[in-house]
C-alpha positions in Angstrom: 105.7 135.1 125.5 104.8 133.9 121.7 106.3 136.3 118.8 103.4 134.9 116.4 99.5 135.4 116.8 97.8 132.5 118.3 95.8 131.1 115.3 99.5 131.4 113.9 100.8 129.3 117.3 98.3 127.1 116.6 99.3 126.0 112.9 103.1 125.8 114.2 101.4 123.3 117.0 99.6 121.4 114.5 102.4 121.1 111.6 105.3 120.7 114.2 103.3 117.1 115.2 104.3 115.3 111.5 107.3 113.3 111.3 110.3 115.1 110.5 108.9 118.9 111.2 110.5 120.7 114.4 109.4 124.1 115.7 111.2 126.0 113.0 110.4 124.4 109.9 106.7 124.2 110.8 106.8 128.1 111.4 108.1 128.3 107.9 105.5 126.1 106.3 102.8 128.3 108.6 104.1 131.5 107.3 104.0 130.1 103.8 100.7 129.2 104.2 99.4 132.6 105.5 101.2 134.2 102.5 99.1 131.8 100.1 95.8 132.3 98.9 92.6 131.5 100.8 92.2 129.4 97.4 95.5 127.3 98.3 94.8 127.2 102.3 91.3 125.8 101.0 92.6 122.9 98.6 95.6 122.0 101.2 92.6 121.6 103.7 90.7 119.9 101.7 93.2 117.2 100.4 94.1 116.2 104.0 90.5 115.9 104.8 90.1 113.6 101.9 92.8 111.7 102.6 91.2 110.8 105.7 87.7 110.2 104.4 88.7 108.2 101.4 91.9 106.3 102.3 92.1 102.8 104.2 93.6 99.7 103.5 93.6 97.2 101.4 91.7 93.9 102.2 94.2 92.0 100.5 97.7 93.3 101.6 96.6 96.2 103.6 98.7 98.3 101.8 97.0 102.6 101.7 93.9 102.0 99.1 91.5 104.3 97.8 88.6 101.5 98.0 88.5 97.8 99.2 91.6 96.8 97.2 94.3 98.7 96.0 95.8 99.4 92.2 98.9 96.9 92.7 96.3 94.0 93.9 94.2 94.8 91.2 96.6 94.8 88.4 96.2 91.7 86.6 99.8 91.9 85.1 101.5 91.2 88.6 103.0 88.0 89.2 101.2 86.6 92.2 103.2 83.6 92.9 105.8 86.2 94.4 104.9 88.3 97.6 107.4 90.4 99.2 106.6 91.4 102.8 107.5 94.6 103.9 106.8 96.5 107.4 104.5 99.5 106.2 103.2 100.8 103.3 106.6 103.7 102.7 108.6 100.2 102.7 106.2 99.0 99.7 106.6 102.6 97.7 110.4 102.1 98.2 110.6 99.1 96.7 108.2 99.7 94.0 110.5 103.0 92.9 112.8 101.0 92.2 110.9 99.2 89.5 111.9 96.1 89.4 109.7 93.5 91.2 106.8 92.6 89.3 105.2 90.6 92.0 102.8 91.2 95.2 103.0 93.0 98.6 101.9 92.2 102.2 101.7 94.7 104.4 102.7 94.0 108.3 101.6 97.6 109.9 105.2 96.8 112.6 107.3 94.4 113.5 107.7 92.0 116.3 109.2 94.3 119.4 108.1 93.1 122.8 109.1 95.9 124.9 106.6 98.0 122.9 104.2 95.1 123.8 103.5 94.3 119.7 103.5 90.9 119.4 102.7 88.4 116.1 99.2 88.9 117.2 99.4 92.9 116.8 100.7 92.2 113.3 99.0 91.1 109.9 100.6 87.7 110.2 97.6 86.0 110.3 96.2 87.3 107.1 99.5 86.5 105.9 99.4 83.2 106.4 95.7 82.9 105.0 97.1 84.5 101.8 99.7 81.5 101.7 97.1 78.8 102.3 95.4 79.7 99.5 98.3 78.0 97.1 99.2 80.7 94.2 102.0 81.9 96.5 105.3 79.9 95.6 107.7 82.4 97.2 107.9 85.1 100.3 110.5 87.5 100.4 110.9 89.3 103.7 112.0 92.6 103.3 111.9 94.1 106.8 114.6 96.4 107.7 117.6 95.4 108.8 117.0 96.4 112.9 116.6 94.2 115.7 113.0 94.3 115.4 113.1 93.8 111.8 115.4 90.6 111.7 113.3 88.8 114.8 109.8 89.4 112.5 111.7 87.7 109.8 113.3 84.8 112.0 109.5 84.3 113.6 107.9 84.7 109.8 110.2 82.2 108.1 109.7 79.9 111.3 105.7 80.0 110.7 105.9 80.0 106.8 108.4 77.5 105.6 105.9 74.7 107.1 103.8 75.5 104.7 105.7 74.3 101.8 106.7 77.7 100.0 110.3 79.0 99.4 111.4 81.8 101.7 113.7 83.9 101.6 115.5 87.4 102.9 116.6 90.8 101.1 120.0 91.0 100.6 121.6 93.1 102.7 125.4 94.8 102.9 127.3 97.9 101.3 125.0 100.0 98.8 126.0 100.5 95.5 128.1 103.3 95.5 129.3 103.2 98.9 132.8 103.0 99.8 134.4 99.9 102.1 136.5 102.1 104.4 133.2 104.2 105.6 130.7 100.9 106.2 130.4 99.7 109.7 131.2 96.9 111.2 127.6 94.9 111.3 127.2 96.1 107.5 130.4 94.5 106.4 129.6 91.6 108.5 126.3 91.1 106.6 128.4 92.1 103.3 130.8 88.6 103.9 128.0 86.5 104.8 125.4 87.2 102.5 128.5 87.1 99.3 127.3 84.6 95.9 129.0 83.6 93.2 130.1 85.3 90.2 
């Protein structure tokens, strides 16, 4: 038997469908919404519906966009010779948050994962190759996650991009800044040693 009224239970069920939100957190959020003013609840509902109505994918890089082209692709100061390939829009946001990359992006919307039925055709790889063939790109930086699927995707991309005559690089992987060697796992240590560079 539920301890909440049916309307609250429905809200908890919907909120718990969000990633990283369990039933307890969903219940706290639902009760917070209930305590909020009707105007605040309407503003939240309106912003959710606006996102669904207004946000799509950029026609160039497939990042999230309000309109046909995202703000990054529209920015004239970006260096279009450098193209960073990421798995998802949130990966793009993480690279942007670092504030050091001034090139442009391409979002694959996943990784190659045969076990999940995801091959190259299910990703935005053909569109990536078409962008490179336009001739402006000089270097493609592969910024996929250091997972089995991310590594397989990077290897595949390097294989199909290199014949196009552009430089292909992979982001460095290894011990994070501020990390301590004694707590690093073997795979990360191996990557760190293999990716070493001269000082």
